[in-house]
C-alpha positions as CSV (number, residue, x, y, z in Angstrom):
1,M,-65.5,-45.0,-33.6
2,K,-62.0,-46.6,-34.2
3,K,-60.8,-42.9,-34.2
4,V,-62.3,-42.4,-30.6
5,F,-60.4,-45.4,-29.2
6,K,-57.3,-44.2,-30.7
7,V,-57.5,-40.8,-29.3
8,I,-58.7,-42.5,-25.9
9,G,-55.5,-44.8,-26.0
10,Y,-53.3,-42.0,-26.8
11,V,-54.5,-40.1,-23.9
12,L,-54.3,-42.8,-21.5
13,M,-50.8,-43.6,-22.5
14,G,-50.0,-39.8,-22.2
15,I,-51.4,-40.1,-18.6
16,L,-49.3,-43.3,-17.7
17,A,-46.0,-41.3,-19.3
18,V,-47.0,-38.4,-17.2
19,A,-47.2,-40.5,-14.1
20,A,-44.2,-42.8,-14.8
21,A,-41.9,-39.3,-15.0
22,G,-43.6,-38.2,-12.0
23,I,-42.7,-41.2,-10.0
24,I,-39.0,-41.0,-11.5
25,Y,-38.6,-37.4,-10.5
26,I,-39.8,-38.3,-7.0
27,Q,-37.6,-41.2,-6.7
28,Y,-34.6,-39.2,-7.6
29,A,-35.1,-35.7,-6.7
30,F,-36.2,-36.3,-3.2
31,P,-35.5,-36.4,-0.2
32,N,-34.5,-33.0,-0.8
33,V,-32.1,-32.3,2.1
34,D,-28.7,-30.8,2.6
35,A,-25.5,-33.0,2.6
36,A,-24.6,-34.5,5.8
37,P,-22.3,-31.9,7.6
38,A,-18.8,-32.5,7.9
39,I,-18.2,-32.6,11.9
40,T,-16.5,-34.4,14.5
41,I,-18.1,-34.3,17.9
42,K,-16.1,-34.8,21.3
43,K,-17.2,-37.2,23.6
44,T,-16.5,-35.1,26.7
45,P,-18.2,-36.4,30.3
46,A,-20.4,-33.6,30.4
47,L,-21.9,-33.9,26.7
48,V,-22.4,-37.4,27.2
49,A,-24.2,-37.0,30.3
50,R,-26.3,-34.6,29.0
51,G,-27.3,-36.8,25.7
52,E,-28.0,-39.7,28.0
53,Y,-30.3,-37.6,30.0
54,L,-31.9,-36.5,26.9
55,A,-32.0,-39.8,24.9
56,N,-33.4,-41.9,27.9
57,H,-35.6,-39.2,29.7
58,V,-36.7,-36.4,27.3
59,A,-36.5,-37.1,23.7
60,V,-36.4,-40.9,24.6
61,C,-34.8,-42.0,21.6
62,I,-33.9,-45.1,23.4
63,D,-37.4,-46.1,23.8
64,C,-38.0,-47.1,20.2
65,H,-34.6,-48.3,19.6
66,S,-34.3,-50.6,22.4
67,T,-36.6,-53.9,23.2
68,R,-39.7,-53.2,25.6
69,D,-41.0,-56.0,28.0
70,W,-44.6,-56.0,27.4
71,S,-45.2,-58.4,30.1
72,Q,-44.8,-55.3,32.6
73,F,-47.1,-52.2,32.5
74,A,-45.7,-49.3,29.8
75,G,-43.1,-51.8,28.4
76,P,-39.9,-50.6,30.2
77,L,-36.8,-51.4,28.2
78,V,-35.2,-55.0,28.4
79,P,-31.5,-54.9,29.9
80,G,-28.9,-55.3,27.8
81,T,-31.0,-54.1,24.5
82,H,-30.1,-50.4,24.5
83,G,-30.2,-49.2,21.2
84,K,-30.2,-52.5,19.4
85,G,-33.5,-51.6,17.2
86,G,-36.1,-53.8,15.7
87,D,-39.2,-52.6,17.1
88,R,-42.0,-52.9,14.7
89,F,-44.8,-50.7,13.4
90,D,-47.0,-51.9,11.0
91,Q,-50.7,-51.9,9.4
92,T,-52.4,-53.4,12.5
93,M,-51.2,-50.3,14.4
94,G,-52.6,-48.0,11.2
95,F,-49.3,-47.3,9.9
96,P,-49.0,-47.1,6.0
97,G,-46.8,-50.0,5.7
98,V,-44.1,-51.9,7.9
99,F,-41.5,-49.9,9.7
100,Y,-38.7,-50.9,11.7
101,A,-36.4,-48.7,14.5
102,K,-32.8,-48.9,13.6
103,N,-30.1,-50.4,15.3
104,I,-28.4,-47.6,16.6
105,T,-25.5,-49.3,18.6
106,S,-21.9,-48.9,17.0
107,D,-22.0,-52.4,15.5
108,K,-20.5,-51.6,12.1
109,E,-22.3,-54.4,10.2
110,T,-25.8,-54.2,11.5
111,G,-25.7,-50.7,13.3
112,I,-24.4,-47.1,12.7
113,G,-20.9,-47.7,13.4
114,S,-19.9,-47.0,9.8
115,W,-21.8,-43.5,10.1
116,T,-20.1,-40.5,10.4
117,D,-21.1,-38.0,13.1
118,G,-22.8,-35.8,10.6
119,D,-24.6,-38.7,9.2
120,I,-26.3,-39.0,12.4
121,Y,-26.9,-35.3,12.8
122,R,-28.5,-35.4,9.7
123,A,-30.7,-38.1,10.3
124,I,-31.7,-37.0,14.0
125,I,-32.9,-33.2,12.2
126,S,-33.6,-34.2,8.8
127,G,-35.1,-37.8,8.4
128,V,-32.6,-39.0,6.0
129,T,-30.4,-42.2,6.7
130,K,-26.6,-42.5,5.6
131,D,-27.9,-43.9,2.4
132,G,-30.2,-41.1,1.6
133,D,-33.5,-43.1,2.4
134,P,-36.0,-41.4,4.1
135,I,-36.9,-42.1,7.7
136,F,-40.5,-42.5,8.4
137,P,-41.6,-39.5,11.1
138,M,-42.3,-42.1,13.8
139,M,-39.1,-40.9,14.5
140,P,-40.1,-37.3,15.2
141,Y,-37.2,-35.4,13.3
142,G,-39.8,-32.4,12.8
143,A,-39.4,-31.6,16.6
144,Y,-36.0,-32.7,16.9
145,S,-34.9,-30.1,14.1
146,Q,-36.0,-27.6,16.6
147,M,-33.4,-28.9,19.2
148,S,-30.1,-26.9,20.1
149,E,-27.2,-28.0,18.1
150,Q,-25.5,-28.4,21.5
151,D,-28.2,-31.0,22.7
152,V,-28.0,-32.7,19.2
153,H,-24.4,-33.3,19.5
154,A,-24.8,-34.4,23.2
155,I,-27.3,-37.4,21.7
156,I,-24.7,-38.0,19.3
157,A,-22.1,-38.2,21.6
158,Y,-24.0,-40.4,24.1
159,I,-25.2,-42.7,21.1
160,R,-21.4,-43.5,20.2
161,T,-21.0,-44.9,23.9
162,L,-23.6,-47.5,23.5
163,K,-22.1,-50.9,23.1
164,P,-22.1,-52.6,19.8
165,I,-25.0,-55.3,19.4
166,K,-25.1,-57.4,16.3
167,N,-28.6,-57.1,15.4
168,V,-29.9,-57.4,11.9
169,V,-33.0,-55.0,11.6
170,P,-35.3,-55.6,8.3
171,K,-35.6,-52.8,5.9
172,S,-38.8,-51.0,6.3
173,E,-41.5,-51.4,3.7
174,P,-43.8,-48.2,3.3
175,D,-46.7,-49.2,1.1
176,F,-47.5,-47.9,-2.2
177,P,-48.4,-44.8,-2.7
178,F,-46.8,-44.0,0.6
179,N,-43.5,-45.1,-0.3
180,L,-43.7,-42.0,-2.5
181,I,-45.0,-39.6,-0.1
182,L,-42.3,-40.5,2.3
183,R,-39.7,-39.4,0.1
184,T,-40.9,-36.0,0.1
185,M,-41.3,-35.6,4.2
186,P,-37.5,-35.3,5.3
187,I,-36.9,-31.5,6.0
188,K,-34.3,-29.1,5.2
189,A,-33.2,-28.5,9.0
190,T,-30.6,-25.9,9.8
191,A,-28.8,-25.7,13.1
192,K,-30.3,-24.1,16.0
193,A,-28.2,-22.0,18.6
194,T,-28.5,-22.6,21.9
195,P,-32.0,-21.3,23.0
196,V,-32.4,-18.5,25.7
197,L,-34.7,-20.2,28.2
198,E,-35.5,-17.1,30.3
199,D,-37.8,-18.6,32.4
200,Q,-40.0,-21.5,33.3
201,V,-42.4,-21.4,30.5
202,S,-39.7,-20.9,27.9
203,K,-37.9,-23.9,29.1
204,G,-40.9,-25.8,29.6
205,K,-42.0,-24.9,25.7
206,Y,-38.4,-26.1,24.7
207,L,-38.6,-29.4,26.5
208,L,-42.2,-30.4,25.5
209,T,-41.1,-29.5,22.1
210,V,-37.7,-31.7,22.1
211,A,-40.2,-34.5,23.8
212,A,-42.3,-34.5,20.7
213,C,-45.4,-34.2,22.9
214,T,-47.3,-33.1,19.9
215,D,-47.0,-35.9,18.1
216,C,-49.2,-38.0,20.0
217,H,-51.1,-35.3,22.0
218,S,-52.3,-33.0,19.0
219,P,-53.5,-35.5,16.2
220,D,-55.7,-32.7,15.0
221,K,-53.3,-29.6,14.4
222,E,-56.2,-27.3,15.2
223,K,-56.7,-28.5,18.6
224,Y,-53.0,-28.0,20.2
225,L,-52.5,-30.8,22.8
226,A,-56.2,-31.8,23.0
227,G,-55.3,-35.9,22.6
228,G,-57.4,-38.1,21.0
229,A,-54.6,-40.1,18.7
230,E,-55.8,-43.8,18.5
231,F,-53.6,-46.7,19.1
232,N,-54.9,-50.1,17.9
233,L,-53.6,-52.6,19.9
234,P,-54.6,-56.5,20.7
235,F,-56.1,-55.7,23.8
236,G,-58.2,-53.0,22.7
237,T,-57.8,-49.1,21.3
238,I,-56.0,-46.5,23.7
239,R,-56.2,-42.8,23.1
240,S,-53.8,-40.2,24.2
241,A,-54.8,-37.6,26.9
242,N,-56.1,-34.1,26.4
243,I,-53.3,-32.4,28.3
244,S,-54.3,-28.8,27.6
245,P,-55.4,-26.6,30.4
246,D,-59.2,-27.3,29.8
247,K,-60.9,-28.1,33.4
248,E,-63.3,-30.2,32.2
249,T,-61.9,-32.4,29.7
250,G,-58.2,-31.6,30.2
251,I,-55.5,-31.1,33.0
252,G,-56.8,-27.6,34.3
253,N,-57.7,-28.8,37.5
254,W,-54.3,-30.4,38.2
255,T,-51.7,-28.8,40.5
256,E,-48.1,-28.7,39.8
257,D,-47.4,-31.5,42.2
258,A,-50.1,-33.7,40.9
259,F,-48.5,-33.4,37.6
260,V,-45.0,-34.1,38.6
261,N,-46.1,-37.0,40.7
262,R,-47.8,-38.7,37.7
263,F,-44.7,-38.9,36.3
264,K,-42.5,-39.9,39.4
265,Q,-44.9,-42.5,40.8
266,N,-43.5,-44.6,37.9
267,L,-40.4,-44.8,39.7
268,D,-42.4,-47.1,42.5
269,P,-41.7,-50.7,41.9
270,A,-45.3,-51.4,43.0
271,I,-46.2,-49.5,39.6
272,A,-43.1,-49.8,37.4
273,D,-42.8,-53.6,38.0
274,K,-46.5,-54.6,37.6
275,K,-47.3,-57.6,35.5
276,V,-49.5,-57.1,32.7
277,G,-51.3,-60.2,30.8
278,P,-51.4,-60.0,27.0
279,D,-55.0,-59.3,26.8
280,E,-55.1,-56.6,29.6
281,F,-54.9,-52.8,29.4
282,N,-51.3,-51.5,29.0
283,S,-49.8,-48.2,28.1
284,I,-47.6,-47.4,25.3
285,M,-46.3,-44.4,27.1
286,P,-42.8,-45.0,28.0
287,W,-43.6,-44.0,31.7
288,R,-40.5,-45.1,33.4
289,M,-38.3,-43.5,31.1
290,Y,-40.2,-40.1,31.5
291,A,-40.2,-40.7,35.2
292,G,-36.6,-40.4,34.8
293,M,-36.7,-36.5,34.1
294,K,-35.6,-33.9,36.3
295,E,-38.3,-32.4,38.7
296,E,-37.6,-29.0,37.6
297,D,-37.9,-29.6,34.0
298,L,-41.4,-31.5,34.8
299,R,-42.4,-28.3,36.4
300,A,-41.3,-26.1,33.7
301,I,-43.3,-28.3,31.2
302,Y,-46.4,-27.7,33.6
303,Q,-45.8,-24.3,33.7
304,Y,-45.9,-24.1,30.0
305,L,-48.9,-26.3,29.3
306,R,-50.7,-23.6,31.9
307,T,-50.5,-21.1,29.2
308,V,-51.5,-22.8,26.1
309,E,-55.2,-22.2,25.0
310,P,-57.5,-24.8,26.5
311,Q,-58.9,-27.4,24.5
312,K,-62.7,-28.8,25.1
313,N,-62.2,-32.4,24.1
314,K,-63.4,-35.4,26.0
315,V,-61.1,-38.3,25.2
316,V,-62.1,-42.0,26.1
317,K,-59.0,-43.3,26.9
318,Y,-59.4,-46.9,26.2
319,S,-61.8,-48.8,24.6
320,P,-61.3,-52.8,25.2
321,A,-61.2,-55.1,22.1
322,P,-64.5,-56.9,21.2
323,S,-64.7,-60.4,23.0
324,K,-63.4,-63.3,21.1
325,S,-66.0,-65.6,22.2
């Protein structure tokens, strides 16, 4: 019997040794991405303007990296907080740890003022910080890796113009074992040439990709754009809409004008400035930012959506939280 226990002990020690070796390997071998490129981006007025448009109204980088006012519908940005970071995503929202959006202003102590243009470029398309730490894919670098090199440069040029804001953002703390899994998630991304957008459909597909719409609207990768991703918030659970062209459960019956108006209506102060109580329904989708998208771009996205396969998936968009009484 002693011999049996001795063998079991050796086996367990062997398993622990292999596990420890695996953990060490993951810690030092990943993220497995290329070094930051040695690039210097000229902040021409045209490039900065393009970057401002993309960062605020398409890729909406500024959404997570600023402070949002949740006393108003869809949490518009608090003036003067552009890029200061600090937005928190934690276990109460279904995340495997506590994650914070970084300060992306040019403050050298608390922001990215000491980062090179290449460091920012790699972070956007590969998901790795200047120090080599993996970024939680709440920042959709998988989608951003499909962006043209020129558009990535434009966003960097714009970010460099943000006024420095001194704001210390806590370090993200992923839970175990996700902290190991996270290290394997950043990708080796290659620069993309400027896409040939021959028509509205190809342009719409590009814009939808850059906007990372699939991250929320395709939680089931087998059902492209069928919606249903859940977000648990204090007032209840909200779910992403089915934006496939299914006529019963999606937007198949929407006209192009109706689609455009769904966004543009959020420029109306009566909607955009609507006050919302802490226990009332709200939306996490930054409607006011997307409302600033060019009408021609919204129409292109609509045209692309009409070409995708309809997905029958009835989504209950909102379930109120259980009564506290």
